[in-house]
N, C-alpha and C positions, 0 to 999 in steps of 0.2 A: 642405441649408443647415449649413454649421457654425454653434457655436454657443461663443463667446467665456466663458472660464471666468472668475468675478470676481476680484477677489487674496485677497477671504476663504476663496473655495471651494479657492484654491490654497495659501494657509496650511495650507489642515484636513488636505487630500490630504498636502500636507509632514507633517506631525506623526502621520498615521496611519503611514505608511512610516519615517519618523523613530522611534516606538512600536513600528513591529514589525519592523525590521532594525536597530536600534543596538545591542541585545544579541548580535545574530553578530555583529556590526563587533566590537564589544570584546573577543569572544572569540577571535574570530580576530587584534586586532592582541598582546591577550596568551599566545597561542598561541606568538609571535618572542620573548617577553620572554628577557633571560637568564636575570633571577633567578624565583625561585615568590612571589614578590607580586602581589597582585591589584590594590596598588591606584599602583604606585611603579614607570613599564617605565624598567628599567637600560640595556636596548641591548640589539639584533638577536641573537638567537641559534634554532638548529636544534637545542638540545639536549632538548627536551621531544619531538622527533621523535624522535628517536633512540633516548630515552628508552624510549618505546610501543615501538618494534621489539625492545627486549630484554627487554621486560615481559611475559612466558610469559601471564601468568595471561589478562591485558589481550586478550590477543591468539588467544589459544586461545576466550574469553568472545567476541570479534568473531567468531570463525572460528563457533560457535555462533551466533549470531546470524543469520548471513547463510545457513548452510544453513537455520535454521527461517525464514525470512523467504521466501527461494525457493521450497522446499519448500512452504508454509502456501500461496502465493502461485498459484504453477501448480495445485495441486490445487484450490484455490478457486477460479481461474478457469475450468477445464473442469467442475465442478460446478457455477459462477453459471450458467454458459454457457446449459449443458443444462437448466438448470431455468428461466432464460429463456425457451428456443425452447418448452419445456412452457407457462410460467404461459401466453404469447403466441397460443397456441394453444386459450384456453378459450373456448366461446363463453358459460357462463354466468356474469355479472358478479358474482352474487352468489359465488361458488364463488372465481370472483379475487379478488374484494375482502379474503374471507375467511384467503384464501393470501398474497395483501400485507401482508397486517394479520402474521399468524405469521412470516413473511418478514421484516420490520421487529422486531421483539421484541429479538432479539441489538444490534442498532444502540440503540437505544432506551433497551433495559434498563441501570441503574449498570454500570458495569464491576465492582465488588465483590462486586456480587449476583452477577453470572456468574461472576464467579469460584471463590468459595467454593460456589456451586453445583455447578460442574463438579467442583470437588474433594471434592467429596461424593460424588457421581454416580463418579467414578471409584476412589474407598478402597468405598464399597457393593459398584462391580462387581469388585471385588477379593477381596475379602471370600469375595465368592460362589465365585468361581474356586480359593479358596485361598491367592490371593498376599500377598505383605506389603510387597513393594516395588511399590505403585501408580504412585507418579509417576514421571515419565522425559519421556524427550523424544516418547515417541508420546501422553501425555497432553496436552503441550503443544501437537503439530498437531495435535490433534483440538480443542483449545480455538479455538487462531488462525484453523482453517478456520469453526469457526462464526461466530467475531463479523467474518469478510472475504467468508463468503458474500453477504450483502444488499448490499454495495457494490460486489460483481460484478452484482447481478443488476437493479441499478435504472443501471449503467452500460450493461449491453447490452436491457434493455428499448427506451428509447428509440430506440437505432435500427433495432430490430426493427419500431416502429411505423411506422417512417420508411418502410422495405422495402415495395416494392411487391409487395402479396400475390402477383400473378400470374404475378411472375417465376419462384420454383420448378414453377409449373407449364409455364411456357416451356419450361425446360430440358429436365422431363420429355416436353413433345412431341417434342424433337428427341433423343429418343431417352434419356436421362440419368435410372437410375435415383433412387429420392428421397433415397439419401445421397451420392450423386454430386453431385444437383443441392445439396445440402445444401454441400456440403464448394465447391463451385465457382459457386454463385451465391449461396449467403446469408452464408456464414462472411466473403467481400473485402469485403458490403456491410456487416456489423457488426462487424468489424476493430479500426475506430477505439474503437468502446467497449469492448472485449475488453482492448484494451492499459489504458488506462483503469482498466478496472474491475483490472487486472493492478498498475498503478503504483499505485492507492489500497493495496490489501493489502498489496503489499511496504512501503508504507511504515511502512502501521496497523501490520503485524506489528514492525516493525524495532522501533521507538521503544515497543511495546508495557510496561508495567509490572505493573500492578493483573493484569492475567489470570494474566500470565508467573508473578508470586509468589505464586500461591494454586496454579497446575499442577505447578509445576518440582519435580523430583527432586533429588536431592542432588550424582547424577552429572553434570548438565549443567546448566552456568549459561549467560544471556545474559547482553549490555553493559547495558542498565537494572538490572538486578539486583546485574549487580558494582560497577556505581556507585554505586546506592543504598549498598550494603553500605561503600562507601568512606565517605559524609556521614556515618556513625558516627565519622570520627576527623578527616580532610579531606582532601579532591578533589585528586589530583595536577594541575598546569599538565599532564601530557599527556594528562592529559582533553580539555584545550583544543584539544591536538594532533588526537586520535582524532575530536572532534566535527566542525572544521576540515577535515578530510578525508572525512569522512561529506558534510557541507554539500555540498561542491566535487561531488563525485561524484556525488550527488540531483544537483543544478544543470545539470550536463552532461546528465545522461542528460534530463530533461528537455526541456533545450533540441533536444536530439538528437532527440526522441521529438516532437517540435514541429514541425522544419524537414521529420523524414521523413514526417509526418501534410499537411502545407500542401503538400507536393511529389506524395504522393499522389491527394491531394485536387483537384489543377493538373493531374494525367494525368487525371486523371476526368473533368474538366473539357472537356478539351482531344480526349479521345475522344468525351464525349458532344457534342461542336460538331461535331467532323466528324459524326458520324454523322447530324446532321439538315440537315449540310449533301448530302450522300448525297443 
């Protein structure tokens, strides 16, 4: 039975949507502004997109950010999926609760605490081995993997709990080894959770500032840190253009993933229906 929304409910939803997306709309509009004004639109122009392509420092920071986000999210996805499979096999509920509690600490801990503590750890370890340049791409990668892991684990675990525990055993009865059963039966069944965890990790790594600020080295600058350094003077409108491109790219990626997941679920449902009819 469908329920109709009252006019007040519709107004409330419209207000929430306006509050969430009005800043993004304003940013997109001013990225096409002909002047550098942030209050007056003087005409339509692509000058800031052209200026962005000629800004070597910003393009290098964008490249660094994408490399770090992809590397850290892939690493966190592999490690988080393996950890989720291991946690799901625990039989002792107290050990499982303790493990999940420890896993959630990086997610619940304030970012500034995580950033400072990891910086001190990296500097301390570098002193032990006699290195002076402790911070760089490696330290940022470790830090990003650390705070991404809980999100991957929490995305994969529900899919593992929904999985019929007898399916891997059935695959092994049919001749699969445990490894083959995992890759042929378990992995496809939890693939949506893995993809969700990867996307969450990629997004968090892409816009992280606080932890990156404390664990970065002088030779590796990410885009959020570069934009922060600009705020000491003035953020130029080419940053509006860059943010617009990133927003559109992430939006398209999410739409494609949702369409692919919907098709995959429909295909799986059709297979199950055919199996039931047979």
